[in-house]
C-alpha positions as MATLAB code, in Angstrom:
seq = 'MSAPHLSSRQLDAFLALAEQRSFTRAATLCHLSQPAFSALIRALEDDLGLRLFDRSTRHVDLTPEGQNFLESARRIRAEITNALAAVRSAATLQRGRVAVALLPSLAAGWLPGVLAQYRAAHPGIEIDIADVLSEPCIDRVASGHADFALAAIRADTPALQAEPFCSDNFYLVCPADHPLARRRKAITAQDLAAWPFIHLARTSSVRQYLEAALHPQAMHTLMEVEQLATVMGMVRAGLGISVVPALTLFHFEQPGLVTRPLPLPGLTRQIYLVRRRDESLSVAAQALYAQVMAQRP';
ca = [
     104.094   28.892  -73.425;
     103.278   25.117  -72.484;
     105.176   23.858  -69.230;
     108.096   21.874  -69.966;
     107.910   18.095  -69.647;
     110.610   16.389  -66.876;
     110.863   12.890  -66.797;
     112.132   10.869  -63.993;
     114.894    9.619  -66.045;
     115.789   13.323  -66.970;
     115.638   13.870  -63.204;
     117.772   10.841  -62.340;
     120.009   11.930  -65.105;
     120.330   15.765  -63.674;
     121.264   14.651  -59.996;
     123.576   12.020  -61.080;
     125.736   14.175  -62.859;
     125.282   16.980  -60.424;
     126.682   14.486  -57.891;
     129.442   12.943  -60.086;
     130.421   15.983  -62.042;
     131.421   13.486  -64.689;
     129.821   12.440  -67.530;
     131.557    8.900  -67.702;
     130.652    8.258  -63.947;
     127.211    9.581  -64.216;
     126.032    7.728  -67.442;
     127.473    4.265  -65.400;
     125.207    5.057  -62.586;
     122.380    5.632  -64.448;
     123.491    2.344  -66.466;
     123.471    4.330  -70.054;
     125.791    4.609  -72.713;
     127.820    8.162  -72.808;
     125.940    9.332  -75.749;
     122.634    8.243  -74.584;
     123.136   10.077  -71.224;
     124.391   13.366  -72.809;
     121.087   13.065  -75.103;
     119.298   12.989  -71.853;
     121.087   15.930  -70.255;
     120.615   18.059  -73.497;
     116.826   17.243  -73.909;
     116.452   18.299  -70.110;
     118.326   21.446  -70.849;
     116.338   22.130  -74.131;
     112.848   21.235  -72.185;
     113.921   23.987  -69.156;
     115.174   26.065  -71.817;
     118.181   26.794  -69.533;
     121.844   25.480  -69.441;
     122.307   23.500  -66.224;
     126.101   22.456  -66.544;
     129.446   24.309  -67.542;
     131.358   21.626  -69.738;
     134.946   21.441  -70.320;
     137.306   19.115  -71.241;
     138.520   18.676  -67.508;
     135.149   19.906  -65.392;
     131.681   19.510  -65.387;
     130.289   22.386  -62.710;
     126.452   23.353  -62.486;
     125.768   27.034  -63.554;
     124.053   29.023  -61.128;
     120.573   28.061  -62.944;
     121.706   24.557  -62.515;
     122.199   25.080  -58.586;
     118.805   26.731  -57.991;
     117.456   23.536  -59.658;
     119.549   21.278  -57.642;
     117.402   21.489  -54.583;
     113.895   21.222  -56.573;
     115.118   18.376  -58.078;
     116.365   16.176  -55.055;
     112.620   17.609  -53.588;
     110.780   16.071  -56.436;
     112.765   12.570  -56.663;
     112.135   12.532  -52.879;
     108.414   13.055  -53.490;
     108.225   10.738  -56.303;
     110.226    8.108  -54.034;
     107.937    8.363  -51.086;
     104.881    8.093  -53.550;
     106.028    5.046  -54.896;
     106.853    3.453  -51.895;
     103.525    4.475  -50.330;
     101.688    2.651  -53.382;
     103.996   -0.621  -53.123;
     103.112   -0.669  -49.347;
      99.423   -0.331  -49.943;
      99.519   -3.169  -52.701;
     101.222   -5.361  -50.479;
      99.272   -4.339  -47.526;
     102.115   -3.491  -45.456;
     100.454    0.126  -45.029;
      97.108    1.656  -45.439;
      93.479    2.351  -43.777;
      90.286    0.739  -43.546;
      87.131    2.042  -42.088;
      84.183    0.283  -41.073;
      80.500    1.220  -39.766;
      78.569   -1.411  -38.363;
      75.758   -2.275  -35.728;
      76.945   -2.331  -32.073;
      75.907   -5.849  -31.825;
      78.120   -7.017  -34.524;
      81.125   -4.631  -33.201;
      81.177   -5.973  -29.740;
      80.108   -9.825  -30.330;
      81.259  -10.776  -33.940;
      83.808   -8.400  -35.343;
      86.615   -8.673  -32.638;
      87.511  -12.114  -33.283;
      87.613  -11.334  -37.104;
      89.482   -8.060  -36.587;
      92.311  -10.094  -34.459;
      92.868  -12.203  -37.556;
      93.028   -9.438  -39.830;
      95.622   -7.367  -38.001;
      97.740  -10.652  -37.182;
      98.057  -10.968  -41.111;
      98.325   -6.905  -42.083;
      99.646   -5.077  -38.868;
     100.472   -1.892  -40.636;
      96.935   -1.176  -41.528;
      95.036    1.365  -39.523;
      91.163    0.413  -38.702;
      88.661    2.787  -38.160;
      85.594    1.358  -36.864;
      82.226    3.201  -35.708;
      79.539    1.035  -33.846;
      76.402    2.906  -34.500;
      73.009    2.243  -35.328;
      71.769    1.455  -38.880;
      70.820    4.780  -40.349;
      74.485    6.558  -39.285;
      76.218    3.489  -40.544;
      74.464    4.320  -44.338;
      75.176    7.979  -43.825;
      79.111    7.082  -43.016;
      79.433    5.267  -46.290;
      77.335    7.788  -48.276;
      79.792   10.455  -47.200;
      82.776    8.491  -47.754;
      83.862    8.120  -43.928;
      83.606    4.313  -44.095;
      84.439    1.959  -46.783;
      81.699   -0.110  -46.140;
      78.861   -0.939  -43.690;
      77.133   -3.781  -42.077;
      73.255   -2.098  -41.131;
      69.836   -3.705  -40.881;
      68.932   -1.534  -43.975;
      68.594   -2.430  -47.260;
      70.304    0.938  -48.773;
      69.844   -0.083  -52.690;
      70.044    3.846  -54.115;
      71.870    5.255  -57.150;
      74.686    5.827  -54.822;
      74.773    2.954  -52.751;
      74.436   -1.288  -53.015;
      73.514   -3.731  -50.588;
      74.231   -7.118  -50.676;
      72.745   -9.599  -48.016;
      75.199  -10.610  -45.280;
      73.229  -12.788  -42.588;
      69.925  -12.920  -40.854;
      69.302  -12.695  -37.171;
      66.767  -14.647  -35.038;
      65.283  -13.235  -32.029;
      65.082  -14.972  -28.668;
      63.174  -13.890  -25.111;
      65.556  -13.432  -22.254;
      63.935  -13.617  -19.159;
      65.272  -14.643  -15.358;
      65.543  -18.188  -15.032;
      62.629  -18.255  -12.427;
      60.440  -16.638  -14.591;
      57.079  -18.614  -15.614;
      58.015  -18.150  -19.619;
      61.475  -19.869  -18.836;
      59.640  -23.207  -17.764;
      56.774  -22.717  -20.424;
      56.496  -26.164  -22.642;
      54.798  -24.913  -25.777;
      55.986  -22.091  -28.162;
      55.943  -18.460  -26.546;
      53.375  -16.419  -28.701;
      53.289  -12.719  -28.525;
      50.228  -12.775  -25.975;
      52.472  -14.532  -23.648;
      54.961  -11.984  -24.074;
      52.486   -9.335  -23.546;
      51.264  -10.452  -19.698;
      54.611   -9.685  -18.538;
      56.640   -6.105  -18.020;
      58.781   -5.400  -21.040;
      62.096   -3.809  -21.506;
      62.275   -2.336  -24.939;
      65.377   -0.671  -26.820;
      64.610    2.683  -28.041;
      62.602    3.090  -31.374;
      65.716    4.264  -33.111;
      67.205    0.796  -32.852;
      66.263   -1.853  -35.703;
      65.912   -4.351  -32.884;
      62.815   -2.507  -31.729;
      61.497   -1.886  -35.381;
      61.707   -5.563  -36.171;
      60.011   -6.567  -32.664;
      57.107   -3.720  -33.228;
      56.561   -5.043  -36.911;
      56.372   -8.539  -35.862;
      53.843   -8.322  -32.791;
      51.487   -5.835  -34.470;
      48.687   -5.284  -33.289;
      49.687   -6.972  -29.895;
      50.164   -3.978  -27.593;
      53.159   -4.940  -24.994;
      53.423   -3.782  -21.331;
      56.086   -1.557  -21.515;
      57.805   -0.844  -18.445;
      60.632    1.109  -19.848;
      62.862    1.993  -23.049;
      66.545    1.924  -22.580;
      69.712    2.416  -25.100;
      72.139   -0.159  -24.354;
      71.920   -4.015  -24.398;
      73.882   -4.210  -21.551;
      71.087   -1.960  -19.588;
      68.459   -4.490  -20.987;
      70.635   -6.945  -19.435;
      70.850   -5.625  -15.982;
      67.154   -4.710  -15.793;
      65.906   -8.256  -17.022;
      68.498   -9.896  -14.512;
      67.018   -7.807  -11.733;
      63.635   -9.032  -12.419;
      62.295   -5.972  -13.792;
      60.903   -7.814  -16.501;
      61.608   -9.854  -19.946;
      62.589   -8.569  -23.258;
      63.142   -9.892  -26.843;
      66.603   -9.394  -28.761;
      68.338  -10.882  -31.557;
      70.597  -14.128  -31.634;
      73.907  -11.700  -32.215;
      73.449  -10.188  -29.230;
      73.196  -12.993  -27.145;
      76.594  -12.894  -25.658;
      75.104  -10.034  -23.652;
      73.030  -12.488  -21.624;
      75.189  -15.182  -20.706;
      74.840  -14.301  -16.988;
      74.215  -16.417  -14.250;
      70.121  -16.150  -13.499;
      68.980  -15.600  -16.975;
      67.498  -17.989  -19.673;
      67.413  -17.383  -23.452;
      64.802  -19.171  -25.559;
      64.227  -18.936  -29.529;
      61.125  -16.990  -30.479;
      60.111  -18.296  -33.792;
      57.399  -15.326  -34.225;
      56.339  -15.032  -37.889;
      58.501  -12.415  -39.590;
      60.261  -11.967  -36.706;
      64.077  -12.401  -38.302;
      66.536   -9.641  -38.836;
      68.405   -9.149  -41.934;
      71.898   -7.658  -42.053;
      73.117   -5.836  -45.266;
      76.952   -5.009  -46.335;
      76.193   -1.921  -47.942;
      79.244    0.015  -49.753;
      79.345    2.854  -52.706;
      78.165    1.466  -56.030;
      80.643    1.657  -58.944;
      83.535    2.414  -56.902;
      86.304    0.294  -55.971;
      87.527   -0.583  -52.702;
      90.896   -0.240  -51.326;
      92.994   -2.852  -51.353;
      93.140   -2.798  -47.545;
      89.129   -2.484  -47.779;
      89.017   -5.262  -50.001;
      90.980   -7.542  -48.085;
      88.982   -7.104  -44.712;
      85.954   -7.383  -46.917;
      86.478  -10.536  -48.297;
      87.743  -11.774  -44.743;
      84.087  -10.243  -43.049;
      82.413  -12.173  -45.866;
      83.985  -15.483  -45.286;
      83.264  -15.164  -41.639;
      79.806  -14.235  -41.633;
      78.289  -14.923  -38.548;
];
């Protein structure tokens, strides 16, 4: 036996009649003629196979079955109302959620200004930010934990698509009194190799791009650290020099430090925006995606 079909019009008609106890008043409340309203109630009872109302010339009362159905009908109507309200809120960016994964350098330097504008325009949207390295960025998109990611990996797969987002040149950072800070000629890989070097960890895209561009030149590595703030502190203390992307230079705007462009062949980091292939973004995520693309660094 198939389940009975229950329309929202039937539900509204039942609730109106249960409240008004009058076909005339309930029909008016539902903006229907009395014959059309009566037909709607009869169709509901036929679909359910139950008599919901006792009718007489003077009274309309709920049957025991109608009384039992009343609580469920109110709950169903509330759920429909709430669901429609949630959809409308999402469509008008009054409510919703967006999750983004991106490199820490972008999250700390470029993203805050973008998010400040987005939040001002859409204060009801919940925002989830994961500031992680490229591979975890891609993993979060692939697993559905992020709507899109900004990473230094071109993740074009059957499940993921990548589009160029921005490119990032590299800079030497060193103490202001360092000989390389005063050097007039272009700095070479051999020049870098002559000095103690503060490296980021091998898992970082910065390290991978740098090693690829400097190969086969060996560096005089003093230490490897995880955080750019640590690189800054070590360089400012005079322990060594380093090379970092332009998007990270806000870390190095410190007294006693100098940054200089380093135009070595192949030393340009490409950042990609990665999202799931053939899958639409939510309205909230689409709005942030559009703003992110419009305000690329």
